[in-house]
Structures are given as C-alpha cells and as structure tokens.
Backbone as XML, in Angstrom:
<?xml version="1.0"?>
<chain id="A" units="angstrom">
  <residue number="1" name="MET">
    <atom name="N" x="41.656" y="-4.634" z="78.062"/>
    <atom name="CA" x="42.295" y="-3.565" z="79.203"/>
    <atom name="C" x="42.846" y="-4.358" z="79.880"/>
  </residue>
  <residue number="2" name="ALA">
    <atom name="N" x="44.118" y="-4.505" z="80.347"/>
    <atom name="CA" x="45.054" y="-4.936" z="81.565"/>
    <atom name="C" x="45.467" y="-3.739" z="82.546"/>
  </residue>
  <residue number="3" name="TRP">
    <atom name="N" x="44.747" y="-4.207" z="83.783"/>
    <atom name="CA" x="45.363" y="-3.358" z="84.774"/>
    <atom name="C" x="47.346" y="-3.201" z="85.070"/>
  </residue>
  <residue number="4" name="THR">
    <atom name="N" x="47.678" y="-1.951" z="84.425"/>
    <atom name="CA" x="48.899" y="-1.776" z="84.563"/>
    <atom name="C" x="49.346" y="-1.684" z="86.318"/>
  </residue>
  <residue number="5" name="ASP">
    <atom name="N" x="50.617" y="-1.377" z="86.280"/>
    <atom name="CA" x="50.783" y="-1.106" z="87.757"/>
    <atom name="C" x="50.703" y="0.603" z="87.637"/>
  </residue>
  <residue number="6" name="GLU">
    <atom name="N" x="50.853" y="1.171" z="86.554"/>
    <atom name="CA" x="50.804" y="2.978" z="86.621"/>
    <atom name="C" x="49.442" y="2.768" z="86.868"/>
  </residue>
  <residue number="7" name="ARG">
    <atom name="N" x="48.602" y="2.097" z="86.395"/>
    <atom name="CA" x="47.105" y="2.575" z="86.626"/>
    <atom name="C" x="46.633" y="1.992" z="87.991"/>
  </residue>
  <residue number="8" name="VAL">
    <atom name="N" x="46.984" y="0.971" z="88.464"/>
    <atom name="CA" x="46.605" y="0.709" z="89.713"/>
    <atom name="C" x="47.179" y="1.963" z="90.521"/>
  </residue>
  <residue number="9" name="ASP">
    <atom name="N" x="47.844" y="2.574" z="90.221"/>
    <atom name="CA" x="48.857" y="3.232" z="91.213"/>
    <atom name="C" x="47.532" y="5.337" z="91.216"/>
  </residue>
  <residue number="10" name="LEU">
    <atom name="N" x="47.330" y="4.823" z="89.947"/>
    <atom name="CA" x="46.650" y="5.915" z="89.901"/>
    <atom name="C" x="45.504" y="5.874" z="90.419"/>
  </residue>
  <residue number="11" name="LEU">
    <atom name="N" x="44.638" y="4.381" z="90.427"/>
    <atom name="CA" x="43.420" y="3.978" z="90.761"/>
    <atom name="C" x="43.255" y="3.926" z="92.469"/>
  </residue>
  <residue number="12" name="LYS">
    <atom name="N" x="44.652" y="3.720" z="93.146"/>
    <atom name="CA" x="44.361" y="3.798" z="94.332"/>
    <atom name="C" x="44.783" y="5.656" z="94.831"/>
  </residue>
  <residue number="13" name="LYS">
    <atom name="N" x="45.577" y="6.392" z="93.942"/>
    <atom name="CA" x="45.476" y="7.145" z="94.481"/>
    <atom name="C" x="44.028" y="8.289" z="94.703"/>
  </residue>
  <residue number="14" name="LEU">
    <atom name="N" x="43.237" y="8.383" z="92.989"/>
    <atom name="CA" x="42.002" y="8.835" z="92.843"/>
    <atom name="C" x="41.010" y="8.370" z="94.085"/>
  </residue>
  <residue number="15" name="TRP">
    <atom name="N" x="40.964" y="6.699" z="94.418"/>
    <atom name="CA" x="40.290" y="6.176" z="94.960"/>
    <atom name="C" x="40.381" y="6.931" z="96.828"/>
  </residue>
  <residue number="16" name="GLY">
    <atom name="N" x="41.834" y="7.408" z="97.269"/>
    <atom name="CA" x="42.127" y="7.806" z="98.665"/>
    <atom name="C" x="41.534" y="9.099" z="98.651"/>
  </residue>
  <residue number="17" name="GLU">
    <atom name="N" x="41.548" y="10.185" z="97.395"/>
    <atom name="CA" x="41.065" y="11.402" z="97.315"/>
    <atom name="C" x="39.555" y="11.402" z="97.303"/>
  </residue>
  <residue number="18" name="GLY">
    <atom name="N" x="39.058" y="10.322" z="97.326"/>
    <atom name="CA" x="37.585" y="10.381" z="97.519"/>
    <atom name="C" x="36.883" y="10.613" z="95.855"/>
  </residue>
  <residue number="19" name="LEU">
    <atom name="N" x="37.632" y="10.690" z="95.154"/>
    <atom name="CA" x="36.520" y="9.792" z="94.097"/>
    <atom name="C" x="35.344" y="8.788" z="93.853"/>
  </residue>
  <residue number="20" name="SER">
    <atom name="N" x="34.895" y="9.315" z="92.906"/>
    <atom name="CA" x="33.575" y="8.172" z="92.850"/>
    <atom name="C" x="33.720" y="6.807" z="92.055"/>
  </residue>
  <residue number="21" name="ALA">
    <atom name="N" x="33.635" y="5.627" z="91.932"/>
    <atom name="CA" x="33.742" y="4.424" z="90.804"/>
    <atom name="C" x="33.676" y="4.969" z="89.390"/>
  </residue>
  <residue number="22" name="SER">
    <atom name="N" x="32.968" y="5.750" z="89.094"/>
    <atom name="CA" x="32.327" y="6.551" z="87.849"/>
    <atom name="C" x="33.369" y="7.523" z="87.597"/>
  </residue>
  <residue number="23" name="GLN">
    <atom name="N" x="33.674" y="8.624" z="88.367"/>
    <atom name="CA" x="34.856" y="9.333" z="88.036"/>
    <atom name="C" x="36.422" y="8.865" z="87.700"/>
  </residue>
  <residue number="24" name="ILE">
    <atom name="N" x="36.207" y="8.129" z="88.830"/>
    <atom name="CA" x="37.777" y="7.122" z="88.593"/>
    <atom name="C" x="38.135" y="6.533" z="87.065"/>
  </residue>
  <residue number="25" name="ALA">
    <atom name="N" x="36.484" y="5.878" z="86.443"/>
    <atom name="CA" x="36.347" y="5.030" z="85.235"/>
    <atom name="C" x="36.627" y="6.013" z="84.412"/>
  </residue>
  <residue number="26" name="GLY">
    <atom name="N" x="35.932" y="7.273" z="84.375"/>
    <atom name="CA" x="36.347" y="8.190" z="83.657"/>
    <atom name="C" x="37.552" y="9.055" z="83.510"/>
  </residue>
  <residue number="27" name="ARG">
    <atom name="N" x="38.299" y="8.689" z="84.353"/>
    <atom name="CA" x="39.846" y="9.273" z="84.194"/>
    <atom name="C" x="40.858" y="8.554" z="83.819"/>
  </residue>
  <residue number="28" name="LEU">
    <atom name="N" x="40.124" y="7.226" z="84.218"/>
    <atom name="CA" x="41.474" y="6.210" z="83.673"/>
    <atom name="C" x="41.228" y="5.856" z="82.253"/>
  </residue>
  <residue number="29" name="GLY">
    <atom name="N" x="39.867" y="6.004" z="81.615"/>
    <atom name="CA" x="39.381" y="5.468" z="80.273"/>
    <atom name="C" x="39.336" y="4.056" z="80.051"/>
  </residue>
  <residue number="30" name="SER">
    <atom name="N" x="38.543" y="3.784" z="78.946"/>
    <atom name="CA" x="38.417" y="2.213" z="78.554"/>
    <atom name="C" x="38.326" y="1.175" z="79.811"/>
  </residue>
  <residue number="31" name="VAL">
    <atom name="N" x="37.829" y="1.682" z="80.696"/>
    <atom name="CA" x="37.487" y="1.006" z="82.213"/>
    <atom name="C" x="36.175" y="1.095" z="82.165"/>
  </residue>
  <residue number="32" name="THR">
    <atom name="N" x="35.367" y="0.342" z="82.942"/>
    <atom name="CA" x="33.895" y="0.695" z="83.711"/>
    <atom name="C" x="33.648" y="1.011" z="84.992"/>
  </residue>
  <residue number="33" name="ARG">
    <atom name="N" x="33.035" y="1.436" z="85.612"/>
    <atom name="CA" x="32.516" y="1.917" z="86.701"/>
    <atom name="C" x="33.032" y="0.467" z="87.754"/>
  </residue>
  <residue number="34" name="ASN">
    <atom name="N" x="31.847" y="-0.647" z="87.153"/>
    <atom name="CA" x="32.421" y="-1.985" z="87.471"/>
    <atom name="C" x="33.485" y="-3.050" z="87.697"/>
  </residue>
  <residue number="35" name="ALA">
    <atom name="N" x="34.035" y="-2.584" z="86.772"/>
    <atom name="CA" x="35.530" y="-2.810" z="86.994"/>
    <atom name="C" x="36.597" y="-2.242" z="87.883"/>
  </residue>
  <residue number="36" name="VAL">
    <atom name="N" x="36.167" y="-0.977" z="88.019"/>
    <atom name="CA" x="36.941" y="-0.142" z="89.400"/>
    <atom name="C" x="36.562" y="-0.607" z="90.069"/>
  </residue>
  <residue number="37" name="ILE">
    <atom name="N" x="34.930" y="-1.158" z="90.571"/>
    <atom name="CA" x="34.509" y="-1.294" z="91.871"/>
    <atom name="C" x="35.414" y="-3.047" z="92.003"/>
  </residue>
  <residue number="38" name="GLY">
    <atom name="N" x="35.400" y="-3.313" z="91.258"/>
    <atom name="CA" x="35.802" y="-4.748" z="91.506"/>
    <atom name="C" x="37.370" y="-4.498" z="91.587"/>
  </residue>
  <residue number="39" name="LYS">
    <atom name="N" x="38.212" y="-3.228" z="91.472"/>
    <atom name="CA" x="39.538" y="-3.988" z="91.358"/>
    <atom name="C" x="39.681" y="-3.219" z="93.303"/>
  </residue>
  <residue number="40" name="VAL">
    <atom name="N" x="39.058" y="-2.267" z="93.457"/>
    <atom name="CA" x="39.181" y="-1.765" z="94.541"/>
    <atom name="C" x="38.778" y="-2.764" z="95.574"/>
  </residue>
  <residue number="41" name="HIS">
    <atom name="N" x="37.851" y="-3.773" z="95.286"/>
    <atom name="CA" x="37.369" y="-4.863" z="96.334"/>
    <atom name="C" x="38.727" y="-5.870" z="96.573"/>
  </residue>
  <residue number="42" name="ARG">
    <atom name="N" x="38.887" y="-6.022" z="95.181"/>
    <atom name="CA" x="40.209" y="-6.938" z="95.239"/>
    <atom name="C" x="41.598" y="-6.748" z="95.430"/>
  </residue>
  <residue number="43" name="LEU">
    <atom name="N" x="41.477" y="-5.762" z="95.640"/>
    <atom name="CA" x="42.715" y="-4.555" z="96.430"/>
    <atom name="C" x="42.875" y="-4.591" z="97.882"/>
  </residue>
  <residue number="44" name="GLY">
    <atom name="N" x="41.464" y="-4.389" z="98.297"/>
    <atom name="CA" x="40.729" y="-4.439" z="99.856"/>
    <atom name="C" x="40.891" y="-2.853" z="100.242"/>
  </residue>
  <residue number="45" name="LEU">
    <atom name="N" x="40.229" y="-1.863" z="99.174"/>
    <atom name="CA" x="40.553" y="-0.613" z="99.502"/>
    <atom name="C" x="39.423" y="-0.104" z="99.981"/>
  </residue>
  <residue number="46" name="SER">
    <atom name="N" x="38.847" y="-0.492" z="100.901"/>
    <atom name="CA" x="37.696" y="-0.198" z="101.452"/>
    <atom name="C" x="37.797" y="1.189" z="101.989"/>
  </residue>
  <residue number="47" name="GLY">
    <atom name="N" x="38.596" y="1.685" z="102.726"/>
    <atom name="CA" x="38.723" y="2.831" z="103.477"/>
    <atom name="C" x="38.380" y="3.837" z="102.438"/>
  </residue>
  <residue number="48" name="ARG">
    <atom name="N" x="37.275" y="5.139" z="102.673"/>
    <atom name="CA" x="37.057" y="5.979" z="101.407"/>
    <atom name="C" x="38.181" y="7.253" z="102.458"/>
  </residue>
  <residue number="49" name="ALA">
    <atom name="N" x="38.670" y="8.117" z="101.529"/>
    <atom name="CA" x="38.704" y="9.609" z="102.364"/>
    <atom name="C" x="37.340" y="10.085" z="102.685"/>
  </residue>
  <residue number="50" name="THR">
    <atom name="N" x="37.705" y="10.940" z="103.916"/>
    <atom name="CA" x="36.150" y="11.894" z="104.017"/>
    <atom name="C" x="36.043" y="12.852" z="103.354"/>
  </residue>
  <residue number="51" name="THR">
    <atom name="N" x="34.666" y="13.395" z="102.739"/>
    <atom name="CA" x="34.887" y="14.857" z="102.035"/>
    <atom name="C" x="34.294" y="15.692" z="103.022"/>
  </residue>
  <residue number="52" name="SER">
    <atom name="N" x="34.114" y="16.741" z="102.401"/>
    <atom name="CA" x="33.556" y="18.223" z="103.522"/>
    <atom name="C" x="32.470" y="17.727" z="103.531"/>
  </residue>
  <residue number="53" name="ARG">
    <atom name="N" x="31.648" y="16.756" z="103.189"/>
    <atom name="CA" x="29.897" y="16.664" z="103.313"/>
    <atom name="C" x="30.095" y="15.981" z="104.147"/>
  </residue>
  <residue number="54" name="MET">
    <atom name="N" x="31.121" y="14.650" z="103.937"/>
    <atom name="CA" x="30.884" y="13.816" z="105.734"/>
    <atom name="C" x="31.193" y="14.284" z="106.406"/>
  </residue>
  <residue number="55" name="LYS">
    <atom name="N" x="32.315" y="15.430" z="106.708"/>
    <atom name="CA" x="32.867" y="15.609" z="108.086"/>
    <atom name="C" x="31.604" y="16.813" z="108.587"/>
  </residue>
  <residue number="56" name="SER">
    <atom name="N" x="30.408" y="17.326" z="107.667"/>
    <atom name="CA" x="29.695" y="18.172" z="108.222"/>
    <atom name="C" x="28.570" y="17.784" z="108.813"/>
  </residue>
  <residue number="57" name="HIS">
    <atom name="N" x="28.360" y="16.356" z="108.326"/>
    <atom name="CA" x="27.050" y="15.828" z="109.172"/>
    <atom name="C" x="27.215" y="15.197" z="110.354"/>
  </residue>
  <residue number="58" name="ARG">
    <atom name="N" x="26.232" y="16.010" z="111.130"/>
    <atom name="CA" x="25.668" y="15.929" z="112.250"/>
    <atom name="C" x="24.409" y="14.878" z="112.448"/>
  </residue>
  <residue number="59" name="PRO">
    <atom name="N" x="24.599" y="14.255" z="113.690"/>
    <atom name="CA" x="23.300" y="13.385" z="113.851"/>
    <atom name="C" x="21.975" y="13.916" z="114.244"/>
  </residue>
  <residue number="60" name="ARG">
    <atom name="N" x="21.297" y="13.360" z="113.740"/>
    <atom name="CA" x="19.878" y="13.979" z="113.599"/>
    <atom name="C" x="19.413" y="14.217" z="114.992"/>
  </residue>
  <residue number="61" name="PRO">
    <atom name="N" x="18.631" y="15.061" z="115.296"/>
    <atom name="CA" x="18.121" y="14.491" z="117.070"/>
    <atom name="C" x="16.505" y="15.136" z="116.804"/>
  </residue>
  <residue number="62" name="ARG">
    <atom name="N" x="16.179" y="14.452" z="115.897"/>
    <atom name="CA" x="14.641" y="14.659" z="115.328"/>
    <atom name="C" x="13.689" y="13.678" z="115.850"/>
  </residue>
  <residue number="63" name="LEU">
    <atom name="N" x="14.668" y="12.397" z="116.276"/>
    <atom name="CA" x="14.003" y="11.158" z="116.769"/>
    <atom name="C" x="12.962" y="11.356" z="117.451"/>
  </residue>
  <residue number="64" name="ALA">
    <atom name="N" x="13.255" y="11.834" z="118.690"/>
    <atom name="CA" x="11.587" y="12.178" z="119.428"/>
    <atom name="C" x="10.474" y="13.144" z="119.075"/>
  </residue>
  <residue number="65" name="ALA">
    <atom name="N" x="10.911" y="13.273" z="117.846"/>
    <atom name="CA" x="9.991" y="14.160" z="117.072"/>
    <atom name="C" x="8.666" y="13.478" z="115.844"/>
  </residue>
  <residue number="66" name="ASN">
    <atom name="N" x="9.880" y="12.531" z="115.506"/>
    <atom name="CA" x="9.210" y="11.678" z="114.570"/>
    <atom name="C" x="8.935" y="10.569" z="115.190"/>
  </residue>
  <residue number="67" name="ASN">
    <atom name="N" x="8.618" y="9.551" z="116.691"/>
    <atom name="CA" x="8.281" y="9.058" z="117.429"/>
    <atom name="C" x="6.797" y="9.475" z="117.512"/>
  </residue>
  <residue number="68" name="LYS">
    <atom name="N" x="6.791" y="11.126" z="118.061"/>
    <atom name="CA" x="5.693" y="11.758" z="118.850"/>
    <atom name="C" x="4.575" y="11.683" z="117.042"/>
  </residue>
  <residue number="69" name="ARG">
    <atom name="N" x="5.360" y="11.758" z="115.846"/>
    <atom name="CA" x="4.457" y="12.045" z="114.978"/>
    <atom name="C" x="3.599" y="10.887" z="114.503"/>
  </residue>
  <residue number="70" name="ILE">
    <atom name="N" x="4.392" y="9.865" z="114.849"/>
    <atom name="CA" x="4.236" y="8.527" z="114.127"/>
    <atom name="C" x="2.901" y="8.186" z="115.263"/>
  </residue>
  <residue number="71" name="ALA">
    <atom name="N" x="2.822" y="8.516" z="116.490"/>
    <atom name="CA" x="1.904" y="7.890" z="117.499"/>
    <atom name="C" x="0.777" y="9.013" z="117.331"/>
  </residue>
  <residue number="72" name="ASN">
    <atom name="N" x="1.246" y="10.157" z="116.910"/>
    <atom name="CA" x="-0.635" y="10.903" z="116.394"/>
    <atom name="C" x="-1.335" y="10.395" z="115.012"/>
  </residue>
  <residue number="73" name="ASN">
    <atom name="N" x="0.146" y="10.046" z="114.158"/>
    <atom name="CA" x="-0.861" y="9.210" z="112.956"/>
    <atom name="C" x="-1.509" y="7.938" z="113.395"/>
  </residue>
  <residue number="74" name="LYS">
    <atom name="N" x="-1.062" y="7.118" z="114.376"/>
    <atom name="CA" x="-1.951" y="6.083" z="114.915"/>
    <atom name="C" x="-3.165" y="6.372" z="115.522"/>
  </residue>
  <residue number="75" name="GLN">
    <atom name="N" x="-3.665" y="7.677" z="116.246"/>
    <atom name="CA" x="-4.900" y="8.283" z="116.704"/>
    <atom name="C" x="-5.463" y="8.666" z="115.660"/>
  </residue>
  <residue number="76" name="ARG">
    <atom name="N" x="-4.646" y="9.414" z="114.651"/>
    <atom name="CA" x="-5.684" y="10.484" z="113.453"/>
    <atom name="C" x="-6.330" y="8.767" z="112.774"/>
  </residue>
  <residue number="77" name="PHE">
    <atom name="N" x="-5.574" y="8.126" z="112.924"/>
    <atom name="CA" x="-6.301" y="7.602" z="111.687"/>
    <atom name="C" x="-6.842" y="6.176" z="112.238"/>
  </residue>
  <residue number="78" name="THR">
    <atom name="N" x="-7.236" y="6.045" z="113.231"/>
    <atom name="CA" x="-8.113" y="4.988" z="113.943"/>
    <atom name="C" x="-9.492" y="4.940" z="113.786"/>
  </residue>
  <residue number="79" name="PRO">
    <atom name="N" x="-10.003" y="4.239" z="113.024"/>
    <atom name="CA" x="-11.529" y="4.563" z="112.724"/>
    <atom name="C" x="-12.157" y="4.711" z="114.220"/>
  </residue>
  <residue number="80" name="ALA">
    <atom name="N" x="-12.967" y="5.652" z="114.332"/>
    <atom name="CA" x="-14.184" y="4.931" z="115.190"/>
    <atom name="C" x="-14.976" y="4.299" z="115.306"/>
  </residue>
  <residue number="81" name="THR">
    <atom name="N" x="-15.529" y="4.080" z="113.802"/>
    <atom name="CA" x="-16.096" y="2.900" z="113.426"/>
    <atom name="C" x="-15.974" y="2.512" z="112.550"/>
  </residue>
  <residue number="82" name="THR">
    <atom name="N" x="-16.516" y="1.378" z="112.127"/>
    <atom name="CA" x="-16.259" y="0.539" z="111.074"/>
    <atom name="C" x="-17.379" y="1.090" z="110.006"/>
  </residue>
  <residue number="83" name="GLY">
    <atom name="N" x="-16.253" y="0.744" z="108.645"/>
    <atom name="CA" x="-17.242" y="1.035" z="107.461"/>
    <atom name="C" x="-17.570" y="2.300" z="106.853"/>
  </residue>
  <residue number="84" name="ASN">
    <atom name="N" x="-18.254" y="2.795" z="106.303"/>
    <atom name="CA" x="-18.911" y="3.971" z="105.762"/>
    <atom name="C" x="-19.639" y="4.754" z="107.143"/>
  </residue>
  <residue number="85" name="PRO">
    <atom name="N" x="-19.629" y="5.612" z="107.397"/>
    <atom name="CA" x="-20.375" y="6.498" z="108.306"/>
    <atom name="C" x="-21.479" y="6.868" z="107.655"/>
  </residue>
  <residue number="86" name="ALA">
    <atom name="N" x="-20.985" y="7.448" z="106.410"/>
    <atom name="CA" x="-22.919" y="7.990" z="105.934"/>
    <atom name="C" x="-24.042" y="6.328" z="105.882"/>
  </residue>
  <residue number="87" name="LEU">
    <atom name="N" x="-23.262" y="5.908" z="106.002"/>
    <atom name="CA" x="-24.056" y="4.335" z="105.656"/>
    <atom name="C" x="-24.842" y="3.507" z="107.378"/>
  </residue>
  <residue number="88" name="GLN">
    <atom name="N" x="-24.150" y="4.084" z="108.319"/>
    <atom name="CA" x="-24.532" y="3.728" z="109.601"/>
    <atom name="C" x="-25.607" y="4.116" z="110.139"/>
  </residue>
  <residue number="89" name="ALA">
    <atom name="N" x="-26.092" y="4.734" z="109.917"/>
    <atom name="CA" x="-27.959" y="4.839" z="110.073"/>
    <atom name="C" x="-28.751" y="3.793" z="108.963"/>
  </residue>
  <residue number="90" name="SER">
    <atom name="N" x="-28.448" y="3.735" z="107.836"/>
    <atom name="CA" x="-29.240" y="2.989" z="106.997"/>
    <atom name="C" x="-29.075" y="1.541" z="107.528"/>
  </residue>
  <residue number="91" name="ILE">
    <atom name="N" x="-27.912" y="1.230" z="108.004"/>
    <atom name="CA" x="-27.424" y="-0.427" z="108.224"/>
    <atom name="C" x="-28.190" y="-0.508" z="109.780"/>
  </residue>
  <residue number="92" name="ARG">
    <atom name="N" x="-28.189" y="0.427" z="110.656"/>
    <atom name="CA" x="-29.096" y="0.051" z="111.873"/>
    <atom name="C" x="-30.402" y="-0.343" z="112.321"/>
  </residue>
  <residue number="93" name="SER">
    <atom name="N" x="-31.142" y="0.504" z="111.043"/>
    <atom name="CA" x="-32.597" y="0.352" z="111.029"/>
    <atom name="C" x="-32.736" y="-0.666" z="110.097"/>
  </residue>
  <residue number="94" name="SER">
    <atom name="N" x="-32.086" y="-1.192" z="109.330"/>
    <atom name="CA" x="-31.892" y="-2.636" z="108.655"/>
    <atom name="C" x="-32.231" y="-3.625" z="109.462"/>
  </residue>
  <residue number="95" name="ARG">
    <atom name="N" x="-30.858" y="-3.382" z="110.342"/>
    <atom name="CA" x="-30.954" y="-4.719" z="111.570"/>
    <atom name="C" x="-31.918" y="-4.859" z="112.206"/>
  </residue>
  <residue number="96" name="LYS">
    <atom name="N" x="-32.901" y="-3.689" z="112.399"/>
    <atom name="CA" x="-33.609" y="-3.781" z="113.560"/>
    <atom name="C" x="-35.333" y="-4.328" z="112.936"/>
  </residue>
  <residue number="97" name="SER">
    <atom name="N" x="-35.052" y="-4.023" z="111.726"/>
    <atom name="CA" x="-36.484" y="-4.352" z="110.581"/>
    <atom name="C" x="-36.368" y="-6.179" z="110.797"/>
  </residue>
  <residue number="98" name="ILE">
    <atom name="N" x="-35.289" y="-6.751" z="110.321"/>
    <atom name="CA" x="-34.965" y="-8.288" z="109.740"/>
    <atom name="C" x="-35.010" y="-8.766" z="111.491"/>
  </residue>
  <residue number="99" name="ARG">
    <atom name="N" x="-35.653" y="-9.656" z="111.941"/>
    <atom name="CA" x="-36.206" y="-10.681" z="112.961"/>
    <atom name="C" x="-35.633" y="-11.882" z="112.699"/>
  </residue>
  <residue number="100" name="ARG">
    <atom name="N" x="-35.416" y="-12.296" z="113.557"/>
    <atom name="CA" x="-35.291" y="-14.270" z="113.213"/>
    <atom name="C" x="-36.918" y="-14.270" z="113.375"/>
  </residue>
  <residue number="101" name="GLN">
    <atom name="N" x="-36.963" y="-15.164" z="112.493"/>
    <atom name="CA" x="-38.179" y="-16.050" z="112.565"/>
    <atom name="C" x="-38.460" y="-17.513" z="113.366"/>
  </residue>
  <residue number="102" name="PRO">
    <atom name="N" x="-39.041" y="-17.751" z="114.248"/>
    <atom name="CA" x="-39.473" y="-18.719" z="114.705"/>
    <atom name="C" x="-38.823" y="-20.345" z="114.031"/>
  </residue>
  <residue number="103" name="LYS">
    <atom name="N" x="-38.394" y="-20.732" z="115.021"/>
    <atom name="CA" x="-38.464" y="-22.177" z="113.973"/>
    <atom name="C" x="-39.453" y="-22.849" z="113.799"/>
  </residue>
  <residue number="104" name="ARG">
    <atom name="N" x="-40.126" y="-23.859" z="112.785"/>
    <atom name="CA" x="-41.224" y="-24.607" z="112.907"/>
    <atom name="C" x="-40.800" y="-25.781" z="113.068"/>
  </residue>
</chain>
C-alpha cells in the first residue's frame, strides 16, 4: 500500500479531528495502526485536537489528602515489636533459661 496524496490528506484531516490511530487505520483501510503512527510521526503531526474529555479535565486537588493517607499507612503498618507477637512470651522465657556457661 502506498501513501497517496489523497490518503495523506485524509490522514491529516482525521488526525486533526482527534481520531485515534486505530480509527484512522480502519477508515483508510489496508493500513495498520502502526503504519498510521509512523506516518504521523514522519509528517510531524504531533499536535492533537482537543476532545470534550480533555477540555473538561480539572487538576486533582487531592494531593494533600493523598500525602495524609500515605503518612497514616506508615504509622499503621510500623510494627511495635518484631516477629510474631504470639511467640514473644515464649521467646522471652527461653532466653531467660539459657545462661552462658563459664569458660573452662
């Protein structure tokens, strides 16, 4: 498949309208999504038309809340003791019963 002037013009038009590479490939026919992406790159068509979804995007003001959540997780998951708490009592008692034997 060759890129004719008509197909390149259609590609530029569809790309400017904000269609995805897959949608453009489907409309052009006999061309893959990767071929469309390659041609767009070679033509230097990096700018995209904004869609309604892009226009309605608002910055997320939840950054402070997210930092607070991370701080709470650090406090919540910091262990007060190491190891299995159920075994702590038996470990302490066994340590007390083991005494160093004097050197001979």
